[in-house]
C-alpha positions as CSV (number, residue, x, y, z in Angstrom):
1,M,118.0,198.7,48.7
2,K,120.6,198.6,51.5
3,S,119.8,202.1,52.5
4,L,116.1,201.4,52.4
5,L,116.4,198.4,54.8
6,T,118.6,200.5,57.1
7,F,116.0,203.2,57.2
8,I,113.1,200.7,57.9
9,L,115.1,199.1,60.8
10,F,115.9,202.6,62.2
11,A,112.3,203.6,62.0
12,F,111.1,200.4,63.7
13,T,113.6,200.9,66.5
14,F,112.7,204.6,66.9
15,F,108.9,204.0,67.1
16,Q,109.5,201.0,69.4
17,S,111.5,203.2,71.8
18,L,108.8,205.8,71.6
19,G,106.3,203.0,72.6
20,Q,108.5,201.9,75.5
21,R,108.9,205.5,76.7
22,N,105.1,205.5,77.3
23,E,105.6,202.5,79.7
24,L,106.8,203.1,83.2
25,V,110.3,202.3,84.2
26,F,111.0,200.8,87.6
27,Q,113.9,202.8,89.2
28,Y,115.9,200.8,91.7
29,K,117.5,203.4,94.0
30,N,118.3,201.9,97.4
31,A,120.7,198.9,97.3
32,D,119.8,198.1,100.9
33,K,116.2,197.3,100.2
34,F,114.3,194.5,98.5
35,E,111.6,196.4,96.6
36,S,108.4,195.2,95.0
37,A,108.0,196.1,91.2
38,G,104.4,194.8,90.8
39,K,102.9,198.2,89.7
40,Y,105.6,198.5,86.9
41,L,104.6,195.2,85.3
42,Y,102.9,194.9,81.9
43,L,100.8,191.7,81.4
44,F,99.6,189.8,78.3
45,K,97.7,186.5,78.1
46,D,98.7,184.6,74.9
47,S,96.5,181.8,73.6
48,S,99.1,180.6,71.1
49,E,101.5,177.8,72.2
50,N,104.3,178.7,69.8
51,S,104.6,182.5,70.1
52,H,108.2,183.7,69.9
53,P,109.4,186.0,72.7
54,S,110.9,188.5,70.2
55,V,107.5,188.9,68.6
56,I,105.6,189.0,72.0
57,G,108.0,191.6,73.4
58,N,107.3,194.1,70.6
59,L,103.5,193.8,70.8
60,S,101.4,196.7,72.1
61,Y,98.7,194.4,73.7
62,F,100.3,194.5,77.2
63,R,98.2,196.0,80.0
64,K,99.7,197.7,83.0
65,S,99.3,196.1,86.5
66,N,97.8,198.2,89.2
67,Q,98.7,195.8,92.1
68,D,101.9,195.2,94.0
69,V,101.3,191.5,93.3
70,P,99.4,191.0,90.0
71,T,96.9,188.2,90.3
72,L,95.6,186.5,87.2
73,G,93.5,183.6,88.6
74,V,93.7,180.2,87.1
75,S,94.5,180.1,83.4
76,S,95.8,177.6,80.9
77,K,97.3,180.4,78.7
78,N,100.9,181.6,78.6
79,I,101.3,184.7,80.8
80,W,103.8,187.2,79.4
81,V,105.2,189.8,81.9
82,K,107.2,192.8,80.6
83,F,108.9,195.4,82.7
84,H,111.6,198.0,82.4
85,I,114.2,198.6,85.1
86,Q,116.8,201.3,85.6
87,N,119.6,200.7,88.0
88,L,120.4,203.9,90.1
89,T,122.7,202.1,92.6
90,E,126.4,201.5,92.6
91,S,126.0,197.8,92.3
92,N,125.9,196.2,88.8
93,S,124.6,192.8,90.1
94,I,120.8,192.9,90.5
95,F,118.5,190.0,91.5
96,L,115.0,189.6,90.1
97,S,113.0,187.4,92.5
98,V,109.6,185.8,91.9
99,L,108.5,184.6,95.3
100,Q,106.0,182.1,94.0
101,P,107.4,178.5,94.3
102,N,104.4,176.7,92.7
103,I,105.0,177.8,89.1
104,D,105.3,175.0,86.5
105,E,107.3,176.9,83.9
106,I,109.0,180.3,84.1
107,S,111.5,181.8,81.6
108,L,113.3,185.2,81.7
109,Y,114.3,187.0,78.4
110,E,116.2,190.2,77.9
111,I,114.8,192.4,75.2
112,E,117.5,194.3,73.3
113,S,117.0,196.0,70.0
114,G,113.7,194.2,69.4
115,H,115.3,190.7,70.0
116,A,114.7,188.4,73.0
117,K,117.7,186.7,74.6
118,L,117.0,183.8,77.0
119,I,118.6,184.3,80.4
120,E,117.2,181.2,82.2
121,S,114.3,178.8,81.9
122,T,113.2,177.0,85.2
123,G,110.1,176.0,87.1
124,E,108.8,172.8,88.7
125,I,109.4,171.0,85.5
126,I,113.1,171.4,86.1
127,P,114.7,169.3,88.9
128,Y,115.8,171.4,91.8
129,Y,119.4,170.4,91.7
130,N,119.6,171.7,88.1
131,R,118.6,175.2,89.0
132,K,121.3,177.9,88.9
133,F,120.1,179.6,92.1
134,K,119.4,177.0,94.8
135,N,116.2,178.2,96.4
136,Q,112.5,177.2,96.2
137,N,111.7,180.7,94.8
138,Y,112.7,181.7,91.3
139,I,115.7,184.1,91.5
140,F,117.4,185.5,88.4
141,P,120.7,187.3,88.7
142,V,121.1,190.1,86.0
143,Q,123.8,192.6,85.2
144,I,122.6,196.3,84.8
145,K,125.1,199.1,84.8
146,K,124.4,202.3,86.7
147,E,121.9,204.6,85.0
148,E,121.2,201.9,82.4
149,I,117.7,200.9,81.4
150,K,116.9,197.3,80.4
151,T,113.7,195.6,79.4
152,Y,112.9,192.0,80.6
153,L,110.2,189.6,79.6
154,F,108.9,186.7,81.7
155,K,107.0,183.8,80.2
156,I,104.9,182.0,82.9
157,R,102.7,178.9,82.7
158,T,101.1,176.9,85.5
159,G,98.0,175.0,86.4
160,E,97.4,176.7,89.7
161,Q,96.5,180.2,90.9
162,I,98.8,182.7,89.1
163,S,100.2,185.5,91.2
164,I,103.5,187.4,90.4
165,P,105.2,188.8,93.5
166,L,108.2,190.3,91.6
167,K,110.9,191.9,93.8
168,V,114.2,193.6,92.9
169,G,117.2,193.9,95.1
170,T,120.9,193.3,95.6
171,Q,122.5,190.2,97.2
172,T,122.3,191.4,100.9
173,P,118.6,192.3,101.1
174,L,117.7,189.3,99.0
175,Y,119.5,186.9,101.5
176,E,118.0,188.7,104.5
177,S,114.5,188.3,103.0
178,L,115.1,184.6,102.2
179,L,116.6,184.0,105.7
180,Q,113.5,185.6,107.2
181,F,111.2,183.2,105.2
182,D,113.4,180.2,106.2
183,L,113.3,181.3,109.9
184,V,109.5,181.6,110.0
185,T,109.0,178.3,108.2
186,G,111.5,176.6,110.6
187,I,109.4,177.8,113.5
188,Y,106.3,176.5,111.9
189,V,107.9,173.1,111.1
190,G,109.1,172.9,114.7
191,I,105.5,173.4,116.0
192,I,104.2,170.8,113.7
193,L,106.9,168.2,114.8
194,V,106.2,169.0,118.5
195,M,102.5,168.4,118.0
196,V,103.2,165.2,116.1
197,F,105.4,163.7,118.8
198,Y,103.2,165.0,121.6
199,N,100.0,163.3,120.1
200,L,102.0,160.2,119.3
201,F,103.0,160.0,122.9
202,I,99.4,160.4,124.0
203,Y,98.3,157.7,121.5
204,F,100.8,155.1,122.9
205,S,99.6,156.0,126.4
206,V,95.8,155.8,125.9
207,R,95.6,153.7,122.7
208,D,92.8,155.9,121.3
209,K,92.9,155.9,117.5
210,I,91.7,159.5,117.3
211,Y,95.2,160.6,118.2
212,L,96.7,158.5,115.4
213,I,94.3,160.0,112.9
214,Y,95.2,163.5,114.3
215,V,98.9,162.8,113.9
216,F,98.3,161.8,110.2
217,Y,96.2,165.0,109.8
218,I,99.0,167.2,111.3
219,I,101.6,165.6,109.0
220,I,99.5,166.2,105.9
221,V,98.8,169.8,107.0
222,G,102.5,170.5,107.6
223,L,103.4,169.0,104.2
224,T,100.7,171.0,102.5
225,Q,101.9,174.3,104.0
226,T,105.6,173.6,103.2
227,N,104.5,172.6,99.7
228,F,102.8,176.0,99.2
229,L,106.0,177.7,100.5
230,G,108.2,175.6,98.1
231,Y,110.2,173.7,100.8
232,N,109.0,170.2,99.7
233,I,110.8,170.5,96.3
234,R,113.8,171.9,98.0
235,F,114.2,169.2,100.8
236,L,111.9,166.3,100.0
237,T,111.6,165.8,96.3
238,P,114.5,167.8,94.7
239,G,114.9,165.3,91.8
240,N,111.3,164.2,91.2
241,T,109.6,166.7,88.9
242,W,106.3,164.7,88.8
243,L,105.8,165.0,92.5
244,S,106.9,168.7,92.4
245,I,104.1,169.4,89.8
246,N,101.4,167.1,91.2
247,G,102.3,167.7,94.9
248,T,99.9,170.6,95.3
249,Y,96.9,168.6,93.9
250,I,97.7,165.4,95.9
251,L,98.4,167.2,99.2
252,S,95.4,169.5,98.9
253,T,93.2,166.5,98.4
254,L,94.7,164.6,101.3
255,V,94.5,167.5,103.7
256,G,90.8,168.0,102.9
257,I,89.9,164.3,103.3
258,S,92.1,163.9,106.5
259,A,90.5,167.1,108.0
260,A,87.0,165.7,107.4
261,Q,87.9,162.3,108.7
262,F,89.4,163.8,111.9
263,M,86.3,165.9,112.4
264,R,84.0,162.8,112.0
265,F,85.9,160.9,114.7
266,F,86.6,163.9,116.9
267,L,82.9,165.1,117.0
268,N,81.5,161.6,116.5
269,T,79.3,162.9,113.6
270,S,77.9,159.5,112.7
271,Q,76.2,159.5,116.1
272,H,75.3,163.2,116.6
273,E,74.4,164.0,113.0
274,P,74.1,160.6,111.1
275,K,72.3,162.1,108.1
276,L,74.7,164.9,107.6
277,D,77.7,162.6,108.1
278,K,76.8,160.6,104.9
279,F,77.3,163.7,102.7
280,F,81.1,163.7,103.4
281,Y,81.4,160.9,100.8
282,I,80.2,163.3,98.1
283,F,83.2,165.6,98.9
284,Y,85.5,162.6,98.9
285,W,84.4,161.6,95.4
286,I,84.8,165.2,94.1
287,Y,88.4,165.1,95.5
288,F,89.0,161.8,93.7
289,I,87.8,163.2,90.4
290,S,90.1,166.2,90.8
291,I,93.1,163.9,91.4
292,I,92.2,161.9,88.2
293,L,92.1,165.2,86.2
294,A,95.5,166.2,87.6
295,F,97.0,162.8,86.7
296,F,95.8,163.4,83.1
297,T,97.4,166.9,83.1
298,Y,94.1,168.8,83.3
299,Y,95.7,171.0,86.0
300,N,93.6,174.1,85.7
301,A,90.3,172.1,86.0
302,S,91.7,170.1,88.8
303,F,92.9,173.1,90.8
304,L,89.5,174.9,90.4
305,I,87.6,171.8,91.5
306,I,89.9,171.4,94.5
307,E,89.5,175.1,95.5
308,L,85.7,175.1,95.2
309,N,85.4,171.7,97.0
310,A,87.6,172.8,99.8
311,M,85.6,176.0,100.3
312,F,82.3,174.2,100.5
313,L,83.7,171.4,102.6
314,A,85.1,174.0,105.1
315,L,81.8,175.7,105.4
316,Y,80.0,172.4,105.7
317,M,82.3,171.3,108.5
318,L,81.7,174.6,110.3
319,F,77.9,174.1,109.9
320,I,78.0,170.6,111.4
321,A,80.3,171.7,114.3
322,Y,77.9,174.5,115.1
323,K,74.9,172.1,115.2
324,I,76.8,169.7,117.4
325,N,77.9,172.6,119.6
326,L,74.3,173.5,120.1
327,K,73.7,170.1,121.6
328,G,76.2,170.9,124.4
329,Y,79.0,168.7,123.1
330,K,82.1,170.4,124.6
331,S,84.6,169.2,121.9
332,A,82.6,170.9,119.2
333,K,83.4,174.3,120.8
334,F,87.1,173.7,120.6
335,F,86.8,172.6,117.0
336,L,84.8,175.7,116.0
337,I,87.4,178.0,117.5
338,A,90.4,176.2,115.9
339,W,88.7,175.7,112.5
340,T,87.5,179.4,112.5
341,I,91.1,180.6,113.1
342,F,92.4,178.5,110.3
343,L,89.8,179.7,107.9
344,I,90.6,183.3,108.8
345,G,94.2,182.6,107.9
346,V,93.1,181.1,104.6
347,V,90.8,184.1,103.8
348,F,93.7,186.5,104.4
349,F,96.0,184.4,102.2
350,V,93.4,184.3,99.4
351,L,92.7,188.0,99.6
352,R,96.4,188.7,99.4
353,D,96.5,186.7,96.2
354,F,93.7,188.8,94.8
355,G,95.5,192.0,95.8
356,I,93.1,193.2,98.4
357,F,95.7,192.9,101.1
358,P,99.3,193.9,100.6
359,Y,101.9,191.2,99.8
360,N,104.2,191.1,102.8
361,T,105.7,188.8,105.4
362,V,102.5,188.9,107.5
363,T,100.0,188.2,104.7
364,S,102.4,185.6,103.2
365,Y,102.2,183.5,106.4
366,T,98.6,184.0,107.5
367,M,97.5,180.6,106.4
368,T,100.7,179.0,107.9
369,L,100.1,180.8,111.2
370,G,96.4,179.9,111.1
371,S,97.2,176.2,110.5
372,A,99.8,176.3,113.4
373,L,97.2,177.8,115.8
374,E,94.6,175.3,114.6
375,V,97.0,172.4,115.3
376,I,97.8,173.7,118.8
377,L,94.2,174.4,119.7
378,L,93.0,171.0,118.5
379,S,95.8,169.3,120.5
380,F,94.4,171.1,123.6
381,A,91.0,169.9,122.7
382,L,92.3,166.3,122.5
383,A,94.1,166.8,125.8
384,D,90.7,167.9,127.3
385,R,89.3,164.7,125.7
386,I,91.5,162.8,128.1
387,N,89.9,164.6,131.1
388,I,86.4,163.9,129.6
389,L,87.3,160.2,129.2
390,K,88.8,160.1,132.7
391,K,85.6,161.7,134.2
392,E,83.5,159.2,132.3
393,K,85.7,156.4,133.5
394,E,85.3,157.6,137.1
395,I,81.5,157.7,136.7
396,S,81.6,154.3,135.2
397,Q,83.7,152.9,138.0
398,A,81.4,154.4,140.6
399,E,78.4,152.9,138.9
400,A,80.2,149.6,138.7
401,I,81.0,149.7,142.4
402,R,77.4,150.5,143.2
403,A,76.3,147.6,141.0
404,M,78.7,145.3,142.6
405,A,77.5,146.3,146.1
406,E,73.9,145.6,145.0
407,N,75.0,142.3,143.5
408,D,76.6,141.3,146.8
409,R,73.4,142.0,148.6
410,I,71.4,140.0,146.1
411,I,73.9,137.2,146.3
412,R,73.7,137.0,150.1
413,E,70.0,136.8,149.9
414,Q,70.0,134.3,147.2
415,N,72.6,132.1,149.0
416,V,70.1,131.4,151.7
417,I,67.5,130.3,149.1
418,L,70.1,128.4,147.1
419,E,71.4,126.4,150.0
420,S,67.9,125.1,150.7
421,K,67.5,124.1,147.1
422,V,70.9,122.5,146.7
423,E,70.0,119.5,148.8
424,E,66.8,119.1,146.9
425,R,68.6,119.4,143.6
426,T,71.4,117.1,144.7
427,S,69.0,114.2,145.2
428,E,67.3,115.0,141.9
429,L,70.7,115.1,140.1
430,Q,71.7,111.8,141.7
431,Q,68.6,110.2,140.4
432,S,69.1,111.8,137.0
433,N,72.7,110.6,137.0
434,Q,71.5,107.0,137.6
435,D,69.0,107.4,134.8
436,L,71.7,108.7,132.5
437,N,74.0,105.9,133.3
438,K,71.3,103.4,132.6
439,A,70.5,105.2,129.3
440,L,74.2,105.2,128.3
441,T,74.4,101.5,129.0
442,N,71.3,100.9,126.8
443,L,72.8,103.1,124.1
444,Q,76.1,101.3,124.1
445,E,74.2,98.0,123.9
446,A,72.1,99.3,121.0
447,Q,75.3,100.5,119.3
448,S,76.9,97.2,119.7
449,Q,73.8,95.5,118.3
450,L,73.8,97.8,115.3
451,V,77.4,97.2,114.6
452,D,76.7,93.4,114.8
453,A,73.7,94.0,112.5
454,E,76.0,95.8,110.0
455,K,78.4,92.9,110.1
456,M,75.6,90.5,109.6
457,A,74.3,92.5,106.7
458,S,77.8,92.3,105.1
459,L,77.9,88.6,105.8
460,G,74.4,88.2,104.4
461,Q,75.4,90.0,101.2
462,L,78.5,87.8,101.1
463,T,76.5,84.7,101.5
464,A,74.0,85.7,98.8
465,G,76.8,86.4,96.4
466,I,78.5,83.1,97.1
467,A,75.2,81.2,96.8
468,H,74.4,82.8,93.5
469,E,77.9,82.5,92.0
470,I,78.4,78.9,93.0
471,N,74.8,77.9,92.1
472,N,75.2,79.0,88.5
473,P,78.1,76.6,87.6
474,I,76.6,73.8,89.6
475,N,73.3,74.2,87.8
476,F,75.2,74.2,84.5
477,V,76.9,70.9,85.4
478,S,73.6,69.4,86.6
479,S,71.7,70.3,83.5
480,S,74.4,68.8,81.3
481,I,74.4,65.4,83.0
482,N,71.1,64.0,81.4
483,P,71.9,65.0,77.8
484,L,75.3,63.6,78.2
485,K,73.8,60.3,79.3
486,R,71.5,60.2,76.4
487,D,74.3,61.0,73.9
488,I,76.4,58.3,75.4
489,Q,73.5,55.8,75.2
490,G,73.1,56.6,71.5
491,L,76.8,56.0,71.0
492,M,76.5,52.7,72.8
493,Q,73.6,51.7,70.5
494,I,75.7,52.5,67.5
495,L,78.6,50.5,68.9
496,E,76.2,47.5,69.7
497,E,74.9,47.6,66.1
498,Y,78.5,47.6,64.8
499,E,79.0,44.5,66.9
500,K,76.0,42.8,65.5
501,L,76.8,43.6,62.0
502,H,80.3,42.5,62.4
503,K,78.9,38.9,63.0
504,Q,76.5,39.0,60.1
505,E,76.7,38.8,56.4
506,P,76.6,40.5,53.9
507,Q,78.6,43.4,54.9
508,N,77.3,46.0,52.5
509,A,73.6,45.9,53.5
510,N,74.5,46.1,57.2
511,L,76.7,49.0,56.6
512,K,73.9,50.9,55.0
513,Q,71.7,50.2,58.0
514,I,74.4,51.6,60.2
515,E,74.7,54.7,58.2
516,R,70.9,55.2,58.5
517,L,71.2,54.8,62.2
518,K,73.9,57.4,62.4
519,E,71.8,59.8,60.4
520,D,68.8,59.2,62.7
521,L,70.9,59.9,65.8
522,E,72.7,62.9,64.2
523,Y,76.0,61.3,65.0
524,D,78.2,64.3,64.1
525,Y,76.2,66.7,66.2
526,L,76.2,64.2,69.0
527,I,80.0,64.1,69.1
528,E,80.1,68.0,68.9
529,E,77.5,68.3,71.7
530,I,79.5,65.9,73.9
531,D,82.6,68.2,73.5
532,M,80.6,71.3,74.3
533,M,79.1,69.8,77.5
534,L,82.5,68.6,78.6
535,S,83.9,72.1,78.0
536,G,81.0,73.6,80.0
537,I,81.6,71.2,82.9
538,A,85.3,72.2,82.9
539,E,84.4,76.0,82.8
540,G,82.0,75.5,85.7
541,A,84.6,73.7,87.7
542,T,87.1,76.5,87.0
543,R,84.6,79.3,88.1
544,T,83.7,77.3,91.2
545,A,87.4,77.2,92.1
546,E,87.8,80.9,91.5
547,I,84.8,81.8,93.7
548,V,86.1,79.5,96.4
549,K,89.5,81.2,96.2
550,S,87.9,84.7,96.3
551,L,85.8,83.6,99.2
552,R,89.0,82.4,101.0
553,N,90.8,85.7,100.4
554,F,87.8,87.8,101.5
555,S,86.8,85.8,104.5
556,R,89.9,86.6,106.6
557,L,87.8,88.8,108.9
558,D,89.0,87.5,112.1
559,E,92.8,87.8,111.5
560,D,94.4,90.1,114.1
561,A,98.0,89.9,112.9
562,L,99.5,92.4,110.4
563,K,100.3,90.7,107.1
564,P,101.6,91.9,103.7
565,S,98.6,92.1,101.4
566,D,98.2,92.8,97.7
567,L,95.4,95.5,97.4
568,N,94.8,94.6,93.7
569,L,94.0,91.0,94.7
570,G,91.8,92.1,97.5
571,I,89.7,94.4,95.2
572,D,89.4,91.6,92.6
573,S,88.1,89.2,95.3
574,T,85.6,91.7,96.5
575,L,84.4,92.3,92.9
576,V,83.8,88.6,92.3
577,L,81.5,88.5,95.4
578,L,79.7,91.7,94.3
579,N,79.1,90.5,90.7
580,N,75.6,89.3,91.5
581,S,74.5,92.8,92.9
582,M,75.6,94.6,89.7
583,D,72.9,92.8,87.6
584,G,74.9,93.5,84.5
585,K,74.0,97.2,84.7
586,V,77.3,98.5,86.1
587,K,80.5,98.4,84.2
588,V,83.7,98.1,86.2
589,S,87.0,99.5,84.8
590,K,90.2,98.6,86.4
591,C,93.3,100.9,86.2
592,Y,95.7,98.9,88.4
593,N,99.4,100.0,88.8
594,D,102.3,97.9,89.9
595,I,102.0,98.6,93.7
596,P,103.9,96.9,96.5
597,A,102.2,94.8,99.2
598,I,101.4,96.7,102.3
599,E,101.2,95.8,106.0
600,C,97.6,95.6,107.0
601,F,94.7,93.5,108.4
602,P,93.6,92.0,105.0
603,G,90.1,91.1,106.1
604,K,89.3,94.6,107.4
605,I,90.7,96.2,104.3
606,N,88.5,93.9,102.2
607,Q,85.5,95.0,104.3
608,V,86.4,98.6,103.4
609,F,86.4,97.7,99.7
610,M,83.1,95.8,100.2
611,N,81.3,98.8,101.9
612,I,82.5,101.5,99.5
613,L,81.9,99.4,96.3
614,T,78.4,98.4,97.6
615,N,77.5,102.1,98.0
616,S,78.9,102.9,94.6
617,I,76.9,100.1,92.9
618,Q,73.7,101.3,94.7
619,A,74.4,105.0,93.7
620,V,74.9,104.0,90.0
621,K,71.8,101.8,89.9
622,A,69.8,104.6,91.6
623,K,70.7,106.9,88.8
624,N,69.1,104.4,86.4
625,I,71.4,105.0,83.4
626,S,72.6,102.7,80.7
627,D,76.3,103.7,80.9
628,G,76.8,103.2,84.7
629,E,80.4,102.8,85.4
630,I,82.8,102.3,88.4
631,I,86.5,103.1,87.8
632,I,89.0,101.6,90.3
633,S,92.6,102.8,90.3
634,T,95.5,101.9,92.4
635,F,98.8,103.9,92.6
636,E,101.8,104.6,94.7
637,K,102.4,108.0,96.4
638,D,105.5,108.7,98.5
639,E,105.3,106.2,101.5
640,S,101.7,105.3,100.8
641,V,99.6,103.2,98.4
642,G,96.4,104.8,97.1
643,V,93.1,103.4,95.9
644,S,90.6,105.4,94.0
645,I,87.0,104.2,93.6
646,K,85.0,106.6,91.4
647,D,81.5,106.2,90.1
648,N,79.1,108.2,87.9
649,G,76.1,107.7,90.2
650,I,73.7,110.2,91.8
651,G,76.5,111.9,93.9
652,M,76.1,113.7,97.2
653,S,75.3,117.3,98.3
654,E,77.8,119.2,100.4
655,K,75.5,118.8,103.4
656,T,75.3,115.0,103.0
657,K,79.1,114.7,102.3
658,M,79.8,116.4,105.7
659,K,77.8,113.7,107.6
660,I,78.6,110.4,105.7
661,F,81.1,109.2,108.3
662,E,78.8,109.8,111.3
663,P,77.5,106.7,112.9
664,F,73.9,105.8,112.0
665,F,73.6,108.5,109.3
666,T,72.1,107.1,106.1
667,T,70.1,108.4,103.1
668,K,68.6,105.0,102.4
669,D,65.0,104.1,103.2
670,V,64.2,102.4,106.5
671,G,65.3,98.8,106.4
672,E,67.8,99.2,103.6
673,G,70.8,100.3,105.7
674,T,72.0,100.9,109.2
675,G,74.2,104.0,108.6
676,L,77.3,102.3,109.9
677,G,79.0,101.2,106.6
678,L,81.1,104.3,106.0
679,S,81.6,104.8,109.8
680,I,83.2,101.4,109.9
681,V,85.3,102.3,106.8
682,Y,86.5,105.5,108.5
683,T,87.4,103.6,111.7
684,I,89.3,100.9,109.8
685,I,91.3,103.4,107.7
686,E,92.1,105.4,110.9
687,S,93.3,102.3,112.7
688,H,95.6,101.7,109.7
689,K,97.0,105.3,110.1
690,G,95.6,106.1,106.7
691,K,93.6,108.9,105.2
692,I,90.4,109.0,103.2
693,E,89.3,111.7,100.8
694,V,85.8,112.2,99.3
695,H,85.0,114.2,96.2
696,S,81.4,114.3,95.1
697,E,79.1,116.4,93.1
698,E,75.3,116.0,93.1
699,G,74.1,114.4,89.9
700,I,77.7,113.8,88.6
701,G,79.2,111.1,90.8
702,T,81.4,110.3,93.8
703,E,85.1,109.4,94.3
704,F,86.6,107.8,97.4
705,I,90.4,108.0,97.6
706,L,92.1,105.8,100.2
707,Y,95.7,106.3,101.3
708,L,97.3,103.5,103.3
709,P,100.9,103.4,104.6
710,K,103.3,100.8,103.1
711,N,104.8,99.9,106.5
712,L,102.2,100.3,109.2
713,Q,104.5,98.7,111.9
714,S,107.0,101.6,111.6
715,L,104.3,104.2,112.4
716,K,103.3,102.6,115.7
């Protein structure tokens, strides 16, 4: 069995070596050169996610590359690259370099005796500072002795365009090649920075936002180019793998949108081609969709959408620029030249990826060179824009000077006419002024009369309330007098009969007669009725005293001195006088708190309560509901005392609420109100350094909240 297994292993290795002998071997002969090994590569696309390198390396499905730089398009599959190398130089240290920075995952295996040994696994998924060889490209140092042949296997996976520019060399030519790339990129970055600062300087000079948009566009173009060359992950995001992987999709989207926006402002497409200008938003939405796909890791679909959208957008921009150029707009010519040069660079770059053009320093930097020339030419175009604006300004100034001269002539002619009319108008104005003064005097008199009318209305209401409230107890007393007299006369008759019987005999018969008389006069009810009437007279007297007291508290209208006043007492006095107007249809709920007396003019504050409560009663009665209610609350807040009067009446609209404090504004019918009630309330509260808030909703009710300072004297 042991011998059989040894034979099988020997046979497998023998036939495997025969298979490999049929594959070309790259012979590295000159240690001073950095040579391309693209035509010695064997490629295989693997749909399986878990294929083992040892198994893949021994398969016969690999196909040979016929390009210096194999290009495989956009693929979601694992790309396996196998090649054989023989070292014919004196150096044992060889470097394998894949000059393609935007690869998500790349791993190198050494195939020996049918087994795969991992040398290094790297890519954009690995933070830059964790790489063994610190460069944006993927460089793998290997040891191959002179005349020795070794087989290597790359595993590559990325969501973008897959191209494999594999080069082989020793340390010296490798460093010279990398230095050359860094030098060219440094020149490009320098051009971009010069253009950024140059256009920023112009922006701060002329304050035209087109220069600020162009600065943003230049920055995005520069970042996009350095991202394609791998310098962003090297210098800007060395530790952020998410940005390293998604940077291509984000920057490609931003550069497309910023280019379109710059063109729209630069060529004023909304004015020259308004219908075509609206189609730019379709491209913006497509870019937005591609970004969403990238964020959800659909990298292949996102990259394809971005590439196709960018191609059609570039052609669409050329088409619009061409149409505007036909209209004689000079800036369109500059844009056409610059944009065409950039697109030529892009075309060369893409054709290089597809192997039509050779992969060298020139073709590697065609897009970078094209973008640099585009940035410079567009900067010249913007500089020419200053000349255009200057010329337009000069024309505008000349036109303004001509217009001013014409205006001066017209003014001189008009002055002659105006001087003759001034005297005529002056006399008319003097007469009008006299008429206005007279009208103002009449208006002031009318206003004074209306204010007096409002006061008289309040006094009339007060008088009616007093008359009604005092008349009720007086009527009660008056109506009780006659029955009381009759009852007392009956008692007197009984007493007289007792006197007569007391003098007569026999006693028993007379007593029976007295008993019958008591029954006829309902003696017990008579005594009870006398007590009830006496109680009614006492209650009437008490109510009369209360009304008189309330009248005395409310009637302090002419007091001009500040006095401490209890607002709870003032509200109660006002409610007593308004009791008649409620007709038993309005319920009043009191929520008094223990508040301090405040300095105020008590009579004026009572007038405020009277006016607001009168409006609340009318609003509740106008709604004609059975549960009409007014809630009165008092409270203390900081250095003020507050009073809330809230009803569930008809409420007010926002339009009405904005006008309620205007003099003469009223929603009542003619003859029912002067429109000065709430205006007087506002004036009184303002004179007390207070504040009034109104909350109302139509159909729900209204709430007035008054805030009065505790110590008015200290605020003056």
